[in-house]
Backbone as CSV, one residue per row, in Angstrom:
resi,resn,N_x,N_y,N_z,CA_x,CA_y,CA_z,C_x,C_y,C_z
1,MET,-45.542,-37.124,-8.952,-44.620,-36.448,-8.325,-44.419,-36.984,-6.835
2,LYS,-43.228,-36.909,-6.303,-42.949,-37.512,-4.864,-43.479,-36.600,-3.893
3,VAL,-43.528,-35.235,-4.062,-43.609,-34.271,-3.071,-44.997,-33.565,-3.065
4,ASN,-45.531,-33.399,-1.762,-46.785,-32.818,-1.679,-46.685,-31.727,-0.459
5,VAL,-45.428,-31.380,-0.168,-45.186,-30.380,0.941,-44.125,-29.302,0.422
6,LEU,-44.245,-28.218,0.943,-43.207,-27.064,0.606,-42.031,-27.308,1.487
7,PRO,-40.946,-26.749,1.095,-39.743,-26.629,1.739,-39.854,-25.568,2.985
8,SER,-39.090,-25.594,4.000,-39.155,-24.549,5.076,-39.030,-23.211,4.424
9,TYR,-39.977,-22.314,4.761,-39.901,-21.020,4.292,-38.555,-20.296,4.794
10,THR,-38.192,-20.587,5.911,-37.016,-19.929,6.459,-35.786,-20.354,5.448
11,GLU,-35.634,-21.582,5.260,-34.542,-22.165,4.484,-34.810,-21.675,3.055
12,THR,-35.842,-21.511,2.553,-35.946,-20.975,1.159,-35.414,-19.506,1.028
13,LEU,-35.865,-18.822,2.041,-35.104,-17.311,2.176,-33.711,-17.335,2.270
14,ASP,-33.215,-18.368,3.043,-31.797,-18.426,3.188,-31.097,-18.691,1.834
15,LEU,-31.679,-19.678,1.126,-31.188,-19.977,-0.229,-31.269,-18.805,-1.242
16,ALA,-32.403,-18.181,-1.005,-32.548,-16.947,-1.966,-31.410,-15.854,-1.663
17,ARG,-30.973,-15.805,-0.365,-30.009,-14.825,0.094,-28.745,-15.254,-0.557
18,LEU,-28.420,-16.535,-0.310,-27.138,-17.055,-0.855,-27.087,-16.924,-2.515
19,THR,-28.098,-16.994,-3.160,-28.103,-16.914,-4.599,-27.818,-15.481,-4.991
20,MET,-28.471,-14.499,-4.215,-28.180,-13.120,-4.480,-26.791,-12.801,-4.315
21,LEU,-26.138,-13.445,-3.123,-24.793,-12.916,-2.760,-23.685,-13.550,-3.628
22,VAL,-24.123,-14.665,-4.290,-23.173,-15.274,-5.141,-22.796,-14.450,-6.293
23,TYR,-23.771,-13.534,-6.657,-23.473,-12.587,-7.866,-22.370,-11.490,-7.293
24,GLU,-22.379,-11.247,-6.041,-21.420,-10.253,-5.514,-20.095,-10.920,-5.056
25,TYR,-20.142,-12.309,-4.841,-18.983,-12.796,-4.332,-17.861,-12.783,-5.371
26,GLY,-16.636,-12.228,-4.955,-15.422,-11.963,-5.785,-15.405,-10.670,-6.435
27,LYS,-16.504,-9.958,-6.362,-16.689,-8.647,-7.064,-16.709,-7.545,-5.990
28,SER,-17.775,-7.713,-5.120,-17.961,-6.802,-3.962,-17.199,-7.212,-2.637
29,PHE,-17.101,-8.581,-2.521,-16.421,-8.989,-1.300,-16.006,-10.372,-1.435
30,GLU,-15.161,-10.815,-0.584,-14.810,-12.350,-0.426,-14.671,-12.614,1.012
31,ILE,-14.860,-13.959,1.397,-14.948,-14.241,2.759,-13.739,-15.289,2.805
32,ASP,-12.857,-14.948,3.666,-11.722,-15.982,3.993,-12.323,-17.314,4.462
33,GLY,-11.686,-18.421,3.919,-12.133,-19.721,4.276,-12.426,-20.028,5.790
34,ASN,-11.579,-19.415,6.665,-11.743,-19.650,8.027,-12.589,-18.519,8.764
35,GLN,-13.246,-17.774,7.905,-13.949,-16.603,8.511,-15.483,-16.898,8.549
36,THR,-16.210,-16.728,9.462,-17.543,-16.985,9.269,-18.289,-15.648,8.810
37,ILE,-19.566,-15.808,8.400,-20.164,-14.690,7.772,-20.559,-13.567,8.672
38,GLU,-20.777,-13.932,9.977,-21.098,-12.758,10.984,-19.774,-12.136,11.203
39,LYS,-18.545,-12.783,11.338,-17.480,-12.098,11.481,-16.984,-11.308,10.398
40,PHE,-17.236,-11.708,9.136,-16.929,-10.958,7.996,-17.943,-9.673,7.980
41,LEU,-19.172,-9.833,8.378,-20.007,-8.694,8.397,-19.691,-7.573,9.312
42,THR,-19.169,-8.079,10.409,-18.740,-7.025,11.430,-17.535,-6.213,10.994
43,GLU,-16.513,-6.959,10.459,-15.311,-6.253,9.987,-15.505,-5.506,8.678
44,SER,-16.435,-5.944,7.829,-16.620,-5.252,6.553,-17.561,-4.025,6.633
45,MET,-18.432,-3.881,7.616,-19.278,-2.783,7.794,-18.445,-1.644,7.933
46,GLU,-17.320,-1.670,8.353,-16.558,-0.382,8.562,-16.008,0.056,7.184
47,ASN,-15.823,-0.980,6.334,-15.370,-0.595,4.924,-16.529,-0.328,3.975
48,LYS,-17.714,-0.429,4.343,-18.833,-0.045,3.528,-18.906,-1.150,2.357
49,ILE,-19.617,-2.195,2.420,-19.631,-3.188,1.219,-20.400,-2.488,0.161
50,ASP,-19.780,-2.597,-1.056,-20.381,-2.001,-2.335,-21.524,-2.788,-2.944
51,MET,-22.728,-2.842,-2.396,-23.826,-3.562,-2.990,-24.958,-2.860,-2.643
52,ASN,-26.113,-3.082,-3.225,-27.372,-2.353,-2.915,-28.005,-2.720,-1.630
53,GLU,-28.975,-1.971,-1.199,-29.366,-1.990,0.189,-30.140,-3.378,0.340
54,THR,-30.809,-4.010,-0.733,-31.557,-5.187,-0.635,-30.525,-6.344,-0.298
55,ARG,-29.393,-6.189,-0.980,-28.325,-7.297,-0.866,-27.628,-7.228,0.570
56,LYS,-27.410,-5.916,0.977,-26.894,-5.717,2.244,-27.667,-6.294,3.251
57,GLU,-29.060,-6.104,3.078,-30.028,-6.578,4.150,-29.858,-8.095,4.056
58,ALA,-29.725,-8.728,2.810,-29.681,-10.166,2.761,-28.617,-10.691,3.474
59,ILE,-27.398,-10.131,3.371,-26.209,-10.779,4.032,-26.313,-10.573,5.442
60,LYS,-27.082,-9.562,6.042,-27.076,-9.260,7.336,-27.986,-10.340,7.961
61,THR,-29.216,-10.538,7.336,-30.148,-11.511,7.796,-29.426,-12.887,7.734
62,LEU,-28.768,-13.249,6.777,-28.213,-14.450,6.638,-27.271,-14.709,7.670
63,SER,-26.584,-13.823,8.094,-25.525,-13.835,9.194,-26.295,-14.322,10.545
64,GLU,-27.507,-13.918,10.666,-28.398,-14.058,11.881,-29.107,-15.503,11.724
65,SER,-29.447,-15.971,10.465,-30.142,-17.131,10.395,-29.219,-18.356,10.211
66,SER,-27.971,-18.117,9.780,-26.935,-19.147,9.595,-25.681,-18.593,10.311
67,PRO,-25.730,-18.532,11.599,-24.457,-17.985,12.339,-23.443,-19.113,12.143
68,HIS,-22.249,-18.674,12.082,-20.970,-19.493,11.878,-21.022,-20.103,10.572
69,GLY,-21.859,-19.612,9.611,-21.665,-20.281,8.288,-20.460,-19.950,7.572
70,GLN,-19.923,-20.821,6.731,-18.651,-20.583,5.958,-18.787,-20.767,4.618
71,VAL,-17.909,-20.092,3.820,-17.764,-20.469,2.478,-16.574,-21.475,2.277
72,VAL,-16.825,-22.760,2.035,-15.717,-23.868,2.018,-14.891,-23.717,0.741
73,LYS,-15.610,-23.495,-0.328,-14.928,-23.604,-1.648,-15.540,-22.506,-2.625
74,PHE,-14.818,-21.795,-3.496,-15.575,-20.969,-4.474,-14.677,-21.365,-5.776
75,VAL,-15.363,-21.842,-6.735,-14.879,-22.189,-8.059,-15.204,-20.974,-8.984
76,SER,-14.134,-20.327,-9.692,-14.348,-19.530,-10.713,-13.518,-19.943,-11.917
77,ASP,-14.175,-20.479,-12.931,-13.302,-20.988,-13.990,-13.207,-19.950,-15.097
78,PRO,-12.089,-19.500,-15.599,-11.947,-18.496,-16.551,-12.323,-18.924,-17.897
79,LYS,-12.329,-20.259,-18.183,-12.657,-20.649,-19.565,-14.140,-20.672,-19.803
80,THR,-14.937,-21.088,-18.850,-16.407,-21.066,-19.104,-16.970,-20.037,-18.365
81,ASP,-16.382,-19.351,-17.481,-16.914,-18.231,-16.543,-17.962,-18.805,-15.557
82,ILE,-18.103,-20.116,-15.337,-18.863,-20.639,-14.277,-18.292,-20.210,-12.934
83,GLN,-19.182,-19.750,-12.034,-18.856,-19.433,-10.695,-19.889,-20.164,-9.914
84,VAL,-19.298,-20.893,-8.782,-20.151,-21.694,-7.813,-19.318,-21.733,-6.507
85,GLY,-20.190,-21.518,-5.368,-19.674,-21.637,-4.104,-20.275,-22.932,-3.370
86,ILE,-19.519,-23.413,-2.511,-19.979,-24.381,-1.522,-19.947,-23.818,-0.119
87,THR,-21.047,-23.703,0.507,-20.991,-23.153,1.979,-21.508,-24.316,2.961
88,ILE,-21.263,-24.010,4.098,-21.737,-24.844,5.191,-22.178,-24.150,6.307
89,SER,-23.330,-24.613,6.920,-23.855,-24.008,8.036,-23.959,-25.129,9.124
90,GLN,-23.154,-24.831,10.197,-23.117,-25.980,11.269,-24.455,-25.883,12.081
91,VAL,-24.977,-24.674,12.376,-26.167,-24.481,13.006,-27.421,-25.082,12.427
92,ASN,-27.484,-24.913,11.112,-28.733,-25.569,10.356,-28.300,-26.944,9.711
93,LYS,-27.038,-27.431,9.945,-26.559,-28.685,9.454,-26.924,-28.707,7.969
94,ARG,-26.337,-27.758,7.181,-26.641,-27.752,5.867,-25.424,-27.531,4.970
95,ILE,-25.215,-28.308,3.949,-24.175,-27.989,2.874,-24.906,-27.551,1.632
96,THR,-24.492,-26.424,1.083,-25.173,-25.709,0.099,-24.303,-25.394,-1.089
97,ILE,-24.698,-25.929,-2.262,-24.001,-25.613,-3.578,-24.740,-24.432,-4.278
98,VAL,-24.017,-23.257,-4.451,-24.815,-22.219,-4.975,-24.040,-21.823,-6.336
99,PHE,-24.869,-21.792,-7.385,-24.492,-21.482,-8.629,-24.866,-20.015,-9.111
100,ARG,-23.906,-19.301,-9.559,-24.114,-17.864,-10.062,-24.830,-17.971,-11.514
101,GLY,-25.676,-16.861,-11.702,-26.412,-16.811,-12.961,-25.768,-16.136,-14.017
102,SER,-26.374,-15.738,-15.172,-25.678,-15.169,-16.292,-25.251,-13.721,-16.183
103,GLU,-24.003,-13.477,-16.347,-23.511,-12.067,-16.388,-22.616,-11.775,-17.532
104,SER,-21.989,-12.703,-18.141,-20.999,-12.478,-19.128,-21.401,-12.884,-20.426
105,LYS,-20.552,-12.597,-21.528,-20.897,-13.051,-22.942,-20.713,-14.545,-22.917
106,TYR,-19.725,-15.078,-22.052,-19.613,-16.609,-22.132,-20.755,-17.379,-21.455
107,ASP,-21.469,-16.650,-20.426,-22.623,-17.168,-19.915,-23.707,-17.278,-20.897
108,TRP,-23.867,-16.252,-21.743,-24.903,-16.147,-22.773,-24.681,-17.164,-23.913
109,TYR,-23.290,-17.329,-24.169,-23.009,-18.471,-25.129,-23.615,-19.797,-24.762
110,TYR,-23.351,-20.088,-23.359,-23.851,-21.395,-22.947,-25.284,-21.392,-22.772
111,ASP,-25.928,-20.368,-22.369,-27.322,-20.309,-22.441,-27.945,-20.492,-23.608
112,LEU,-27.425,-20.033,-24.818,-28.072,-20.083,-26.056,-27.613,-21.267,-26.899
113,SER,-26.759,-22.189,-26.382,-26.329,-23.448,-26.978,-27.365,-24.448,-26.696
114,ILE,-28.491,-24.561,-27.589,-29.497,-25.368,-27.213,-29.555,-26.773,-27.725
115,MET,-28.432,-27.261,-28.306,-28.312,-28.602,-28.798,-28.327,-29.547,-27.534
116,LYS,-28.715,-30.734,-27.724,-28.897,-31.602,-26.573,-27.506,-32.552,-26.460
117,LYS,-27.248,-32.927,-25.107,-26.224,-33.802,-24.784,-26.805,-34.946,-24.174
118,GLN,-26.376,-36.169,-24.610,-26.940,-37.376,-23.987,-26.210,-37.791,-22.768
119,LEU,-26.878,-37.888,-21.603,-26.416,-38.458,-20.404,-26.182,-39.887,-20.384
120,TRP,-27.383,-40.457,-20.701,-27.377,-41.997,-20.624,-28.646,-42.319,-21.306
121,ASP,-28.812,-43.563,-21.872,-30.037,-44.074,-22.372,-30.690,-42.922,-23.321
122,ASN,-31.945,-42.606,-22.944,-32.705,-41.646,-23.735,-32.811,-40.297,-22.988
123,VAL,-31.983,-40.153,-22.013,-31.893,-38.975,-21.290,-30.944,-37.906,-21.826
124,TYR,-31.549,-36.900,-22.402,-30.780,-35.767,-22.918,-30.994,-34.414,-22.206
125,VAL,-29.833,-33.686,-22.087,-30.029,-32.234,-21.482,-29.316,-31.257,-22.351
126,HIS,-29.601,-30.036,-22.101,-28.983,-28.909,-22.794,-27.625,-28.919,-22.810
127,SER,-27.111,-28.934,-23.940,-25.622,-29.182,-24.131,-24.833,-27.973,-23.524
128,GLY,-25.374,-26.729,-23.576,-24.719,-25.607,-23.092,-24.427,-25.706,-21.495
129,PHE,-25.667,-26.040,-20.883,-25.500,-26.191,-19.240,-24.447,-27.259,-19.120
130,TYR,-24.711,-28.479,-19.771,-23.855,-29.590,-19.574,-22.371,-29.180,-19.711
131,ASN,-21.978,-28.582,-20.878,-20.587,-28.177,-20.980,-20.067,-27.262,-19.969
132,GLN,-20.886,-26.250,-19.670,-20.404,-25.339,-18.665,-20.070,-25.914,-17.167
133,LEU,-20.857,-26.955,-16.938,-20.803,-27.658,-15.671,-19.461,-28.664,-15.669
134,HIS,-19.256,-29.283,-16.976,-18.199,-30.360,-16.905,-16.887,-29.993,-17.551
135,ILE,-16.943,-28.885,-18.327,-15.580,-28.527,-18.748,-14.478,-28.045,-17.672
136,ASN,-13.309,-28.587,-17.859,-12.268,-28.285,-16.785,-12.555,-28.978,-15.445
137,ASN,-13.274,-30.113,-15.448,-13.599,-30.891,-14.330,-14.250,-30.153,-13.129
138,VAL,-14.956,-29.281,-13.498,-15.695,-28.440,-12.373,-16.570,-29.414,-11.590
139,TYR,-17.441,-30.156,-12.283,-18.482,-31.127,-11.862,-17.617,-32.101,-10.772
140,GLU,-16.560,-32.662,-11.123,-15.828,-33.615,-10.368,-15.285,-32.975,-9.133
141,GLU,-14.761,-31.806,-9.339,-14.226,-30.999,-8.118,-15.524,-30.745,-7.072
142,LEU,-16.538,-30.284,-7.619,-17.684,-30.054,-6.652,-18.092,-31.315,-5.971
143,VAL,-18.190,-32.488,-6.670,-18.626,-33.698,-6.088,-17.807,-34.162,-5.072
144,LYS,-16.301,-34.100,-5.246,-15.367,-34.335,-4.398,-15.490,-33.615,-3.054
145,THR,-15.662,-32.365,-3.232,-15.908,-31.430,-1.918,-17.088,-31.793,-1.280
146,VAL,-18.290,-32.159,-1.856,-19.473,-32.376,-1.256,-19.241,-33.753,-0.485
147,LYS,-18.675,-34.766,-1.053,-18.497,-36.113,-0.401,-17.498,-35.948,0.786
148,GLU,-16.433,-35.038,0.627,-15.574,-34.953,1.680,-16.342,-34.213,2.951
149,LEU,-17.176,-33.205,2.649,-17.995,-32.474,3.646,-18.968,-33.434,4.299
150,LEU,-19.500,-34.420,3.584,-20.519,-35.388,4.106,-19.773,-36.380,4.925
151,GLU,-18.641,-36.776,4.678,-17.782,-37.770,5.509,-17.454,-37.117,6.836
152,LYS,-17.355,-35.948,6.857,-17.079,-35.188,8.174,-18.406,-34.698,8.957
153,ASN,-19.383,-34.651,8.120,-20.748,-34.264,8.547,-21.881,-35.103,8.146
154,PRO,-21.837,-36.505,8.481,-22.833,-37.300,7.865,-24.226,-36.934,8.163
155,GLU,-24.553,-36.156,9.187,-25.929,-35.843,9.556,-26.472,-34.596,8.870
156,PHE,-25.552,-33.996,8.066,-26.003,-32.764,7.404,-26.828,-33.043,6.093
157,HIS,-27.672,-32.063,5.833,-28.501,-32.252,4.448,-27.927,-31.425,3.369
158,VAL,-28.245,-31.769,2.177,-27.560,-31.124,0.994,-28.510,-30.330,0.167
159,CYS,-28.213,-29.118,-0.060,-29.119,-28.263,-0.830,-28.328,-27.679,-2.013
160,VAL,-29.017,-27.404,-3.111,-28.368,-26.906,-4.366,-29.277,-25.780,-4.769
161,THR,-28.724,-24.646,-5.233,-29.494,-23.495,-5.620,-28.839,-22.540,-6.622
162,GLY,-29.596,-21.750,-7.206,-28.974,-20.790,-8.079,-30.225,-20.038,-8.760
163,HIS,-29.849,-18.954,-9.605,-30.761,-18.176,-10.215,-30.427,-18.059,-11.818
164,SER,-31.428,-18.276,-12.720,-31.404,-18.008,-14.106,-30.368,-19.228,-14.642
165,LEU,-29.267,-18.902,-15.346,-28.326,-19.974,-15.669,-27.977,-20.723,-14.415
166,GLY,-27.695,-20.234,-13.292,-27.338,-20.824,-12.069,-28.538,-21.798,-11.754
167,ALA,-29.745,-21.503,-11.893,-30.819,-22.324,-11.685,-30.799,-23.645,-12.552
168,ALA,-30.528,-23.392,-13.666,-30.332,-24.520,-14.649,-29.267,-25.501,-14.238
169,LEU,-28.142,-24.736,-13.978,-26.983,-25.657,-13.419,-27.266,-26.290,-12.103
170,SER,-27.953,-25.746,-11.245,-28.307,-26.325,-9.959,-29.182,-27.516,-10.272
171,THR,-30.203,-27.440,-11.121,-31.109,-28.597,-11.501,-30.218,-29.714,-12.029
172,LEU,-29.408,-29.405,-12.990,-28.574,-30.422,-13.562,-27.732,-31.174,-12.631
173,PHE,-26.920,-30.256,-11.815,-26.028,-30.751,-10.817,-26.695,-31.651,-9.821
174,GLY,-27.891,-31.088,-9.284,-28.578,-31.935,-8.351,-28.957,-33.330,-8.884
175,TYR,-29.333,-33.284,-10.074,-29.779,-34.575,-10.677,-28.501,-35.546,-10.716
176,GLU,-27.404,-35.034,-11.247,-26.300,-35.843,-11.434,-25.739,-36.318,-10.119
177,LEU,-25.717,-35.392,-9.192,-25.305,-35.738,-7.759,-25.933,-36.790,-7.160
178,SER,-27.430,-36.764,-7.427,-28.123,-37.871,-6.745,-27.887,-39.257,-7.299
179,HIS,-27.172,-39.373,-8.300,-26.636,-40.607,-8.784,-25.209,-40.887,-8.215
180,GLU,-24.624,-39.940,-7.388,-23.285,-40.171,-7.051,-23.408,-40.450,-5.354
181,ILE,-24.469,-39.899,-4.654,-24.607,-40.205,-3.249,-25.954,-40.615,-2.863
182,ASP,-26.114,-41.226,-1.816,-27.326,-41.791,-1.334,-28.053,-40.700,-0.491
183,LYS,-27.353,-39.593,-0.181,-28.013,-38.510,0.793,-29.174,-37.893,-0.026
184,LYS,-30.380,-37.492,0.562,-31.330,-36.761,0.067,-30.774,-35.444,-0.366
185,ILE,-31.186,-35.011,-1.582,-30.682,-33.691,-2.054,-31.948,-32.751,-2.503
186,MET,-31.986,-31.623,-1.949,-33.115,-30.648,-2.284,-32.540,-29.564,-3.222
187,VAL,-33.090,-29.433,-4.327,-32.881,-28.174,-5.214,-33.882,-27.198,-5.160
188,VAL,-33.501,-25.968,-4.898,-34.293,-24.837,-4.850,-33.873,-23.826,-5.932
189,SER,-34.540,-23.738,-7.060,-34.047,-22.852,-8.076,-34.924,-21.651,-8.185
190,PHE,-34.253,-20.591,-8.781,-35.096,-19.441,-9.012,-34.941,-18.934,-10.395
191,ALA,-36.046,-18.820,-11.102,-35.877,-18.300,-12.573,-35.268,-19.348,-13.416
192,SER,-35.551,-20.516,-13.248,-34.956,-21.704,-14.147,-35.478,-21.680,-15.591
193,PRO,-34.666,-21.746,-16.566,-34.979,-22.308,-17.978,-35.147,-23.813,-17.723
194,ARG,-35.747,-24.250,-18.854,-35.912,-25.795,-18.934,-34.428,-26.445,-19.213
195,VAL,-34.284,-27.603,-18.603,-32.967,-28.289,-18.667,-32.844,-29.386,-19.672
196,GLY,-33.876,-30.362,-19.573,-33.775,-31.569,-20.292,-34.996,-32.071,-21.088
197,ASN,-34.892,-33.178,-21.645,-36.108,-33.711,-22.453,-37.020,-34.458,-21.538
198,SER,-38.017,-35.020,-22.208,-39.140,-35.826,-21.357,-38.528,-36.778,-20.624
199,GLU,-37.585,-37.544,-20.983,-36.989,-38.764,-20.210,-36.103,-38.175,-19.088
200,PHE,-35.613,-36.966,-19.256,-34.967,-36.319,-18.097,-35.992,-36.111,-17.040
201,LYS,-37.122,-35.386,-17.550,-38.190,-35.221,-16.377,-38.683,-36.473,-15.849
202,GLU,-38.856,-37.485,-16.583,-39.436,-38.784,-15.893,-38.368,-39.309,-14.913
203,THR,-37.087,-39.459,-15.244,-36.136,-40.103,-14.411,-35.873,-39.111,-13.290
204,PHE,-35.979,-37.786,-13.442,-35.765,-36.875,-12.370,-36.814,-37.092,-11.201
205,ASP,-38.107,-37.243,-11.724,-39.108,-37.337,-10.780,-39.112,-38.716,-10.092
206,LEU,-38.463,-39.772,-10.661,-38.469,-41.160,-10.084,-37.285,-41.339,-9.056
207,LYS,-36.314,-40.245,-8.860,-35.279,-40.432,-8.056,-35.794,-40.155,-6.671
208,GLU,-35.486,-41.044,-5.722,-36.051,-41.028,-4.459,-35.245,-40.070,-3.509
209,ASN,-34.121,-39.933,-3.926,-33.238,-39.072,-3.047,-33.130,-37.611,-3.442
210,LEU,-34.002,-37.133,-4.539,-33.961,-35.888,-5.096,-35.260,-35.193,-5.098
211,VAL,-35.354,-33.919,-4.881,-36.506,-33.151,-4.769,-36.191,-31.701,-5.288
212,HIS,-36.989,-31.121,-6.186,-36.851,-29.805,-6.848,-38.065,-28.990,-6.579
213,TYR,-37.722,-27.788,-5.951,-38.721,-26.744,-5.827,-38.306,-25.535,-6.813
214,ARG,-39.046,-25.352,-7.907,-38.775,-24.423,-8.902,-39.529,-23.092,-8.685
215,VAL,-38.903,-22.062,-8.217,-39.627,-20.792,-7.975,-39.366,-19.973,-9.154
216,SER,-40.784,-19.487,-9.643,-40.861,-18.620,-10.762,-41.542,-17.312,-10.348
217,ASN,-41.304,-16.319,-11.184,-41.839,-14.981,-10.765,-42.674,-14.391,-12.086
218,ASP,-44.017,-14.542,-11.862,-45.084,-13.979,-12.768,-44.785,-14.227,-14.306
219,ARG,-44.144,-13.260,-15.035,-44.073,-13.461,-16.457,-42.468,-13.550,-16.841
220,ASP,-41.775,-14.016,-16.035,-40.258,-14.042,-16.127,-39.988,-14.705,-17.487
221,ILE,-39.378,-14.032,-18.319,-39.115,-14.508,-19.808,-38.178,-15.737,-19.840
222,VAL,-37.312,-15.822,-19.036,-36.237,-16.957,-18.835,-37.051,-18.212,-18.618
223,THR,-38.049,-18.264,-17.744,-38.825,-19.521,-17.470,-39.414,-20.072,-18.753
224,ALA,-39.609,-19.442,-19.783,-40.320,-19.847,-21.141,-39.187,-20.512,-22.082
225,ALA,-37.945,-20.528,-21.715,-37.016,-21.111,-22.597,-36.265,-22.302,-22.030
226,PRO,-35.700,-23.084,-23.035,-36.073,-23.213,-24.506,-37.493,-23.907,-24.515
227,MET,-38.240,-23.477,-25.385,-39.662,-23.882,-25.479,-39.811,-25.403,-26.167
228,LEU,-39.186,-25.813,-27.145,-39.311,-26.944,-27.931,-38.443,-28.090,-27.433
229,PHE,-39.156,-29.264,-26.974,-38.467,-30.410,-26.801,-37.719,-30.363,-25.423
230,PHE,-38.028,-29.344,-24.688,-37.441,-29.233,-23.275,-38.447,-29.227,-22.340
231,HIS,-38.353,-29.742,-21.078,-39.582,-29.800,-20.049,-38.899,-29.233,-18.683
232,HIS,-39.819,-28.522,-17.931,-39.612,-28.121,-16.671,-39.691,-29.402,-15.669
233,VAL,-39.063,-29.406,-14.603,-39.065,-30.445,-13.599,-39.356,-29.848,-12.149
234,GLY,-39.927,-30.621,-11.390,-40.080,-30.230,-9.927,-41.423,-29.592,-9.709
235,VAL,-41.668,-29.275,-8.332,-42.788,-28.528,-7.828,-42.479,-27.090,-8.171
236,ASN,-43.569,-26.426,-8.682,-43.463,-25.041,-9.127,-44.075,-24.136,-8.011
237,ILE,-43.278,-23.331,-7.535,-43.681,-22.241,-6.509,-43.764,-20.958,-7.368
238,SER,-44.977,-20.476,-7.739,-45.146,-19.314,-8.667,-45.612,-18.092,-7.804
239,LEU,-44.765,-16.907,-7.963,-44.869,-15.635,-7.379,-45.456,-14.594,-8.226
240,THR,-46.306,-13.817,-7.735,-46.629,-12.572,-8.362,-46.602,-11.640,-7.248
241,ASP,-46.813,-10.250,-7.430,-46.783,-9.310,-6.344,-47.831,-9.439,-5.377
242,SER,-48.958,-10.201,-5.799,-50.182,-10.262,-4.878,-50.497,-11.616,-4.551
243,LEU,-49.755,-12.681,-5.089,-50.120,-14.006,-5.029,-49.104,-14.905,-5.022
244,ILE,-49.214,-16.229,-4.302,-48.267,-17.417,-4.435,-49.273,-18.464,-4.850
245,GLU,-48.811,-19.280,-5.757,-49.414,-20.472,-6.146,-48.484,-21.626,-6.021
246,VAL,-48.892,-22.811,-5.784,-48.079,-23.946,-5.905,-48.632,-25.107,-6.690
247,PHE,-47.950,-25.609,-7.510,-48.262,-26.672,-8.531,-47.505,-27.888,-8.220
248,TYR,-47.924,-29.002,-7.567,-47.243,-29.989,-7.066,-47.029,-31.085,-8.335
249,ASN,-47.983,-31.183,-9.209,-48.142,-32.255,-10.131,-48.081,-31.760,-11.620
250,TYR,-47.350,-30.677,-11.849,-47.361,-30.015,-13.257,-48.873,-29.705,-13.612
251,ASP,-49.639,-29.421,-12.541,-51.091,-29.223,-12.942,-51.423,-27.690,-13.288
252,TYR,-50.673,-27.300,-14.211,-50.936,-25.999,-14.902,-50.863,-26.268,-16.394
253,ASN,-51.426,-25.293,-17.099,-51.321,-25.473,-18.491,-50.006,-25.364,-19.187
254,GLY,-49.417,-26.537,-19.399,-47.998,-26.763,-19.564,-47.537,-26.021,-20.913
255,TRP,-48.459,-25.913,-21.875,-48.153,-25.300,-23.167,-48.187,-23.785,-22.995
256,TRP,-49.237,-23.321,-22.318,-49.334,-21.928,-22.224,-48.563,-21.269,-21.047
257,ARG,-48.680,-21.736,-19.903,-48.264,-20.913,-18.656,-46.636,-20.660,-18.887
258,TYR,-45.992,-21.345,-19.211,-44.459,-21.189,-19.395,-43.988,-21.137,-20.729
259,SER,-44.887,-20.365,-21.639,-44.477,-20.097,-22.999,-44.112,-18.629,-23.279
260,LEU,-43.614,-18.299,-24.267,-43.295,-16.863,-24.650,-44.352,-16.107,-24.902
261,PHE,-45.475,-16.763,-25.106,-46.892,-15.874,-25.318,-47.386,-15.380,-23.970
262,ASN,-47.036,-16.004,-22.827,-47.393,-15.652,-21.594,-46.266,-15.071,-20.697
263,CYS,-45.077,-15.478,-20.932,-43.834,-15.135,-20.180,-42.954,-14.340,-21.073
264,TRP,-43.112,-12.973,-20.966,-42.340,-12.060,-21.913,-41.711,-10.895,-21.259
265,ARG,-41.674,-10.872,-19.893,-41.234,-9.663,-19.214,-39.873,-9.876,-18.692
266,VAL,-38.977,-9.134,-19.127,-37.383,-9.125,-18.713,-37.348,-8.750,-17.216
267,SER,-37.936,-7.752,-16.825,-37.949,-7.168,-15.432,-38.284,-8.248,-14.419
268,ASP,-39.123,-9.264,-14.740,-39.468,-10.156,-13.729,-38.444,-11.175,-13.414
269,HIS,-37.341,-11.080,-14.134,-36.296,-12.059,-13.989,-35.306,-11.629,-12.877
270,ASP,-35.422,-10.415,-12.477,-34.494,-9.934,-11.367,-34.445,-10.677,-10.179
271,MET,-33.306,-11.126,-9.632,-33.295,-11.905,-8.433,-33.740,-11.223,-7.233
272,ASP,-33.346,-9.910,-7.226,-33.796,-9.073,-6.057,-35.300,-8.975,-5.883
273,LEU,-36.044,-8.974,-7.130,-37.425,-9.011,-7.124,-37.986,-10.368,-6.637
274,TYR,-37.281,-11.399,-6.961,-37.701,-12.701,-6.506,-37.825,-12.632,-4.956
275,TYR,-36.656,-12.161,-4.362,-36.505,-12.133,-2.965,-37.479,-11.263,-2.346
276,LYS,-37.814,-10.093,-2.773,-38.810,-9.327,-2.265,-40.184,-9.807,-2.297
277,ARG,-40.421,-10.640,-3.395,-41.705,-11.256,-3.376,-41.895,-12.420,-2.546
278,LEU,-40.765,-13.178,-2.320,-40.695,-14.254,-1.331,-41.080,-13.643,0.100
279,LEU,-40.509,-12.511,0.355,-40.641,-11.812,1.645,-42.239,-11.469,1.902
280,LYS,-42.931,-11.172,0.804,-44.330,-10.768,0.939,-45.345,-12.067,1.088
281,HIS,-44.757,-13.236,0.735,-45.564,-14.348,0.827,-45.066,-15.482,1.461
282,PRO,-45.034,-15.459,2.853,-44.552,-16.432,3.794,-45.528,-17.692,3.732
283,TRP,-45.034,-18.830,4.046,-45.926,-20.042,4.180,-45.485,-20.867,5.495
């Protein structure tokens, strides 16, 4: 593995907050393209945002940690139900691509489509994740926007994040994007299932401009899927209510730790719980 350090704790929390909020975007609220997050927050507090207290706290804190942050693009494709936002933070010099997780029957269709799609050579990935990202040119649209933002802001860094299905999409998109741009890409995923085969894992780890921090929560059942012929990638940040463990070189029992024999709890999949446990374990 290339990495033996953790990402910034503050930035990881910011990405967790963005991942929580993408579930609400277009449902509980929307932010005008010219509107900053803190301006939105000031104006919307009078209208009482319809979301739980944990997510209200998250957007409030995000407005403080990423002042002047903006949502540059939000893609919501009706055919595949993929939803992904691109945000920019001038203060943090960060461009972030945020994928939403599973919510609809279409999402579950893509989650459960476990046939493999060949990317190139012997590199194969989960066909459901690949199709949701590539149908209707969503991938091309995202790459075009990222390149345009980097042309205007060449000193900014690029982050990709998401939860559940969104975590799988962020892992796949980060990998493909690393072949499109020379800029370093950091993927921080929450509750990710496995995405590709052993060759995908090997080539992922060899990419010099790509790093992945895979955050998992105790016995989260989604982190065990799919079990056969698919492999996790990246540094694993493992959370429980009382403990945080970091595995840099896949130095855990790969067969057991993320198997359905050990990861069987649906409640551990909740993104709000991921966020609360991150708050308990700063580094």
